[in-house]
BALOMAR-149347 format. One line per 5 residues: their letters; for each residue x, y, z of N, C-alpha, C, O, CB. Coordinates in Angstrom, 3 decimals. Atoms other than C-alpha are relative to their C-alpha. Glycine has a CB too. Layout:
N
a = X Y Z X Y Z X Y Z X Y Z X Y Z  ...
// end
This chain:
92
xxxxx = -0.385 -0.725 -1.173 16.236 41.989 -42.336 -1.126 0.968 0.470 -1.182 1.310 1.651 1.291 0.765 -0.281  1.023 -1.023 -0.326 13.281 44.375 -42.367 -1.101 -0.730 0.875 -1.774 -0.065 1.662 -0.645 0.663 -1.378  1.030 0.735 -0.751 10.981 41.666 -40.863 0.376 -0.028 1.492 -0.509 0.096 2.340 -0.161 -1.461 -0.557  -0.445 0.179 -1.350 13.138 41.292 -37.667 0.066 1.358 0.759 0.076 1.367 1.990 1.365 -0.691 -0.001  -0.266 -1.286 -0.703 13.513 45.009 -36.889 -1.284 0.601 0.323 -1.252 1.750 0.761 0.850 0.982 -0.829
xxxxx = 1.341 -0.594 -0.324 9.748 45.621 -36.384 -0.154 0.022 1.503 -0.095 -1.048 2.108 -1.193 -0.818 -0.665  0.321 -0.095 -1.445 9.074 46.896 -32.771 -1.361 -0.476 0.357 -1.572 -1.089 1.403 0.132 1.391 0.463  1.410 0.310 -0.356 5.354 46.401 -32.953 -0.248 -1.461 0.290 -1.066 -1.800 1.145 -0.917 0.427 -1.109  0.172 1.434 -0.221 5.637 42.636 -33.151 0.424 -0.395 1.426 -0.242 -1.182 2.099 0.814 -0.796 -1.039  -0.480 0.370 -1.450 7.636 42.427 -29.857 -0.946 0.506 0.971 -1.251 -0.209 1.925 1.420 0.588 0.362
xxxxx = 0.995 -0.601 -1.021 5.182 44.726 -28.008 -1.244 -0.797 0.020 -1.814 -0.994 1.093 -0.374 1.501 -0.329  1.220 0.801 0.024 2.249 42.648 -29.138 0.153 -1.280 0.777 -0.789 -1.682 1.460 -0.396 -0.312 -1.416  -0.203 1.201 -0.646 3.794 39.471 -27.785 0.032 0.254 1.558 -0.491 -0.574 2.305 1.284 -0.648 -0.528  -0.062 -0.297 -1.362 4.492 41.148 -24.367 -1.411 0.194 0.554 -1.694 -0.280 1.654 0.856 1.204 0.222  1.334 -0.348 -0.436 0.867 42.357 -24.087 -0.764 -1.337 0.136 -1.498 -1.518 1.108 -0.711 1.009 -1.020
xxxxx = 0.764 1.315 -0.053 -0.512 38.833 -24.789 0.480 -0.838 1.210 -0.324 -1.492 1.874 0.209 -0.848 -1.366  -0.567 0.735 -1.073 1.799 37.289 -22.242 -0.481 0.552 1.332 -0.685 -0.226 2.264 1.499 0.025 -0.087  0.565 -0.620 -1.236 0.574 39.682 -19.550 -1.422 -0.282 0.172 -1.873 -0.515 1.294 0.182 1.473 0.001  1.479 0.371 -0.115 -3.067 39.037 -20.317 -0.145 -1.421 0.407 -1.036 -1.712 1.205 -0.768 0.216 -1.347  0.138 1.420 -0.433 -2.559 35.286 -19.950 0.349 -0.183 1.444 -0.307 -0.928 2.173 0.882 -0.911 -0.837
xxxxx = -0.346 0.146 -1.413 -0.726 35.709 -16.645 -1.009 0.547 0.949 -1.149 0.029 2.057 1.272 0.643 0.266  1.054 -0.615 -0.784 -3.509 37.909 -15.302 -1.161 -0.922 0.057 -1.804 -1.002 1.104 -0.412 1.344 -0.568  1.197 0.916 0.039 -6.175 35.395 -16.288 0.362 -1.233 0.866 -0.566 -1.868 1.368 -0.386 -0.449 -1.545  -0.346 1.320 -0.789 -4.298 32.490 -14.439 0.137 0.403 1.491 0.138 -0.484 2.345 1.454 -0.729 -0.545  -0.200 -0.274 -1.437 -3.848 34.431 -11.177 -1.290 -0.195 0.788 -2.365 0.028 0.231 0.521 1.434 0.208
xxxxx = 1.173 0.200 -0.709 -6.257 33.625 -8.399 -0.402 1.269 0.813 0.451 2.098 1.129 0.169 -1.188 0.876  0.376 -1.148 -0.735 -8.300 36.174 -6.530 0.346 -0.177 1.464 0.243 -1.280 2.000 -1.455 0.279 -0.182  -0.343 0.044 -1.437 -7.199 37.043 -2.971 -1.133 -0.319 0.886 -0.869 -0.839 1.970 0.562 1.275 0.430  1.047 0.226 -0.933 -10.674 36.751 -1.484 -0.650 -1.358 -0.102 -1.641 -1.662 0.561 -0.996 1.020 -0.159  0.580 1.431 0.195 -11.291 33.139 -2.658 0.380 -0.853 1.265 1.493 -0.798 1.787 0.616 -0.736 -1.399
xxxxx = -0.279 0.888 -1.188 -11.645 30.618 0.231 1.091 -1.128 -0.292 1.180 -1.587 -1.431 -1.363 -0.697 0.453  -1.008 1.047 0.291 -8.819 28.053 0.551 -0.725 -1.310 -0.268 -1.857 -1.472 0.186 1.022 -0.167 1.191  0.649 1.236 0.366 -9.592 24.572 -0.798 -0.194 -0.773 1.365 0.666 -0.772 2.246 0.884 -0.843 -1.099  0.267 0.779 -1.290 -11.243 22.372 1.948 0.614 -1.381 -0.119 0.624 -2.006 -1.179 -1.577 -0.139 0.303  -0.608 1.361 -0.064 -9.504 19.181 3.039 -0.992 -0.812 0.821 -1.467 -0.368 1.866 1.501 -0.007 0.666
xxxxx = 0.832 0.929 -0.862 -11.635 16.224 4.221 0.849 -0.785 0.926 1.933 -1.220 0.537 -0.825 -0.977 -0.851  -0.778 0.815 -0.887 -10.432 14.422 7.217 -0.009 -1.428 -0.455 -0.977 -1.897 -1.055 -0.508 0.108 1.402  -0.097 1.360 0.388 -9.221 10.912 6.669 -1.003 -0.887 0.691 -1.309 -0.691 1.867 1.346 -0.480 0.252  1.022 0.896 -0.511 -11.737 8.196 7.180 0.738 -1.052 0.871 1.665 -1.661 0.336 -0.837 -0.677 -1.192  -0.586 0.910 -0.844 -10.732 5.963 10.173 -0.925 -1.233 0.148 -2.121 -1.087 0.401 0.305 0.654 1.312
xxxxx = 0.785 1.173 -0.171 -11.876 2.351 10.330 0.356 -0.627 1.361 1.528 -0.672 1.737 0.230 -0.986 -1.170  -0.195 0.648 -1.218 -12.268 0.628 13.591 -0.030 -1.551 -0.141 -1.066 -2.097 -0.521 -1.027 0.475 0.954  -0.092 1.382 0.144 -11.132 -2.999 13.595 -0.133 -0.667 1.352 0.673 -0.447 2.255 1.269 -0.363 -0.669  0.169 0.738 -1.322 -12.483 -5.236 16.395 -0.055 -1.469 -0.321 -0.790 -1.861 -1.228 -1.336 0.450 0.805  0.067 1.438 0.343 -11.864 -8.971 16.430 -1.304 -0.617 0.619 -1.800 -0.162 1.650 1.309 -0.767 0.540
xxxxx = 1.189 0.673 -0.460 -14.854 -11.269 16.854 0.245 -1.020 1.097 -0.685 -1.652 1.596 -0.651 -0.656 -1.133  -0.271 0.958 -1.065 -12.999 -13.405 19.404 0.970 0.831 0.924 1.430 1.926 0.600 0.660 -1.450 -0.568  -0.996 -0.617 -0.973 -10.783 -12.590 22.459 1.355 -0.555 -0.342 1.581 -1.761 -0.249 -0.359 -0.316 1.547  -1.348 0.538 0.335 -7.180 -12.816 21.390 0.812 -0.488 1.180 1.074 0.302 2.087 0.791 1.042 -0.699  -0.774 0.541 -1.055 -5.194 -15.062 23.665 1.300 -0.515 -0.400 1.925 -1.227 0.385 -0.706 -1.009 0.637
xxxxx = -1.245 0.469 0.515 -2.147 -15.731 21.517 -0.055 -1.397 -0.664 0.976 -1.862 -1.151 0.976 -0.009 1.096  0.099 1.367 0.622 -3.391 -19.136 20.195 -0.665 0.215 -1.401 -1.786 0.704 -1.545 -0.890 -1.053 0.945  0.499 -0.059 1.313 -3.723 -19.292 16.443 0.357 -1.273 -0.728 1.509 -1.675 -0.566 0.524 1.207 -0.711  1.430 -0.292 0.253 -5.592 -20.964 14.696 -0.833 -0.463 1.230 -0.399 -1.264 2.058 -0.504 -0.731 -1.335  0.881 0.331 -1.126 -8.510 -21.200 17.100 -0.730 -1.351 -0.329 -1.528 -1.457 -1.261 -1.055 1.190 0.266
xxxxx = 0.519 1.393 0.178 -9.440 -24.889 17.379 -0.016 -0.694 1.324 0.983 -0.707 2.043 0.860 -0.819 -1.014  0.159 0.697 -1.250 -10.808 -26.890 20.301 -0.204 -1.467 -0.368 -1.286 -1.839 -0.822 -1.198 0.580 0.855  0.076 1.415 0.433 -10.075 -30.607 19.686 -0.773 -0.845 0.969 -1.083 -1.991 0.643 1.387 -0.584 -0.170  0.796 0.777 -1.019 -11.973 -31.744 22.835 0.903 -0.438 1.113 2.125 -0.324 1.027 -0.696 -1.258 -0.636  -0.656 0.259 -1.169 -11.084 -32.992 26.265 0.967 -1.242 -0.046 1.957 -1.316 0.683 -1.004 -0.153 1.018
xxxxx = -0.773 1.255 0.119 -9.685 -36.416 25.233 0.868 -0.025 -1.244 1.204 -1.121 -1.692 -0.938 -1.200 -0.018  -0.842 -0.035 1.296 -7.599 -35.327 22.121 1.390 -0.299 0.201 1.943 0.099 1.226 -0.052 1.331 -0.670  -1.497 0.273 0.034 -4.095 -36.548 21.433 0.616 0.541 -1.256 0.087 0.344 -2.350 0.306 -1.530 0.089  -0.767 -0.496 1.185 -1.659 -34.866 19.129 0.891 -0.992 -0.519 1.722 -1.525 0.216 0.790 1.201 0.308  -0.796 0.934 0.689 -0.096 -37.110 16.576 0.955 0.869 -0.903 0.510 1.791 -1.586 -0.905 -1.036 -0.826
xxxxx = -0.917 -0.683 0.834 3.087 -35.890 14.868 0.854 -1.047 -0.783 1.271 -2.083 -0.265 0.880 0.951 0.848  -0.902 0.883 0.787 5.061 -37.458 12.013 1.144 0.878 -0.500 0.939 1.947 -1.074 -0.766 -0.714 -1.226  -1.200 -0.767 0.374 8.643 -36.321 11.386 0.703 -0.814 -1.076 0.877 -2.028 -0.971 0.959 0.277 1.253  -0.727 0.679 1.124 10.477 -37.069 8.122 1.088 1.038 -0.496 1.132 2.211 -0.127 -1.053 -0.443 -1.241  -0.975 -0.932 0.717 13.352 -35.660 6.082 -0.402 0.154 -1.405 -0.730 -0.830 -2.069 1.470 -0.521 0.046
xxxxx = 0.337 -0.339 1.380 12.622 -33.950 2.804 1.164 0.768 -0.611 2.001 1.373 0.058 -1.317 0.833 -0.074  -1.033 -0.741 0.748 14.800 -32.518 0.088 -0.540 1.302 -0.363 -1.678 1.428 -0.815 0.468 -0.738 -1.247  0.364 -1.426 0.436 14.730 -28.780 -0.510 1.011 0.420 -1.000 2.198 0.146 -0.823 -0.028 1.053 1.223  -0.943 -0.416 1.037 16.251 -27.258 -3.647 0.259 1.497 0.321 -0.677 2.296 0.351 -0.586 -0.241 -1.524  -0.391 -1.362 -0.300 18.171 -24.037 -2.790 1.111 0.473 -1.007 1.707 -0.346 -1.707 0.505 0.094 1.488
xxxxx = -0.999 -0.564 0.923 20.511 -21.797 -4.765 1.417 -0.623 0.235 2.213 -0.742 -0.696 0.060 1.557 0.177  -1.270 0.501 -0.414 23.457 -23.280 -2.954 0.106 -1.496 -0.319 1.216 -2.027 -0.354 0.210 0.262 1.484  -0.011 1.445 0.211 22.477 -26.900 -3.712 -1.229 -0.622 0.653 -1.981 0.077 1.333 1.297 -0.631 0.567  0.985 0.816 -0.534 20.056 -29.564 -2.707 0.420 -0.418 1.413 1.509 -0.947 1.631 -0.244 -1.178 -0.900  -0.340 0.365 -1.298 19.780 -30.053 1.089 -1.075 -0.959 0.563 -2.131 -1.055 -0.062 0.168 1.236 0.852
xxxxx = 0.930 0.858 -0.653 17.946 -32.531 3.350 -0.251 0.684 1.282 0.685 1.002 2.015 0.508 -1.457 0.173  0.468 -0.699 -1.189 15.902 -30.893 6.138 -1.089 -0.764 0.638 -1.849 -1.431 -0.064 -0.467 1.390 -0.321  1.126 0.668 -0.760 13.553 -32.272 8.861 -1.269 0.741 -0.322 -1.291 1.953 -0.537 0.249 -0.008 1.587  1.421 -0.549 0.189 9.816 -31.760 8.326 -0.935 -0.725 0.903 -0.960 -1.953 0.980 -0.510 -0.145 -1.495  0.961 0.590 -1.040 7.158 -32.282 10.943 -1.410 0.537 -0.282 -1.664 1.734 -0.412 0.444 0.386 1.529
xxxxx = 1.475 -0.341 0.144 3.399 -32.385 10.436 -0.774 -0.645 1.101 -0.556 -1.818 1.403 -0.583 -0.469 -1.384  0.711 0.467 -1.201 1.015 -32.770 13.350 -1.493 0.159 -0.312 -1.901 0.967 -1.146 0.429 0.824 1.323  1.497 -0.096 0.064 -2.770 -33.328 13.688 -0.497 -0.493 1.331 0.249 -1.093 2.105 -0.637 -0.858 -1.215  0.696 0.476 -1.210 -5.279 -34.033 16.504 -0.876 -1.165 -0.315 -1.539 -1.193 -1.352 -0.830 1.104 0.628  0.898 1.156 0.148 -7.065 -37.338 16.944 -0.603 -0.254 1.352 -0.082 0.166 2.385 0.748 -1.280 -0.542
xx = 0.739 0.301 -1.314 -9.512 -38.587 19.577 0.862 -0.971 0.753 1.486 -1.854 0.166 -1.497 -0.632 -0.231  -0.907 0.777 -0.847 -7.709 -40.177 22.427 -0.808 -1.163 0.609 -0.261 -1.966 1.365 0.653 0.908 1.133
// end
C-alpha cells in the first residue's frame, strides 16, 4: 500500500506528459504546407471525329457481305438460341 500512496510519482508523470505535448505543438509563425495544382492533360484526337468507328475506307466499289446464323448461348436461366450476324467488306 505504501507504493501507491506516493504523490511524487504522479507529479512526475504529469510533467512528462506536458513536455511531450509541448514538443508536438507547431509554431504559429510556420508557413502552411504548399499544395501543388493538379496536372491537367490535354487529349486531342489525331483524326476528326465524325461518329464512324472504326475508321476504315473500303474503297468506292466495295460491297458489304453479311452472314446471319443462329448460335447457342449458355445463360443462367438455361441455353437459348440467338441470331448472330457477322459482316465484312469485299471488292464489288
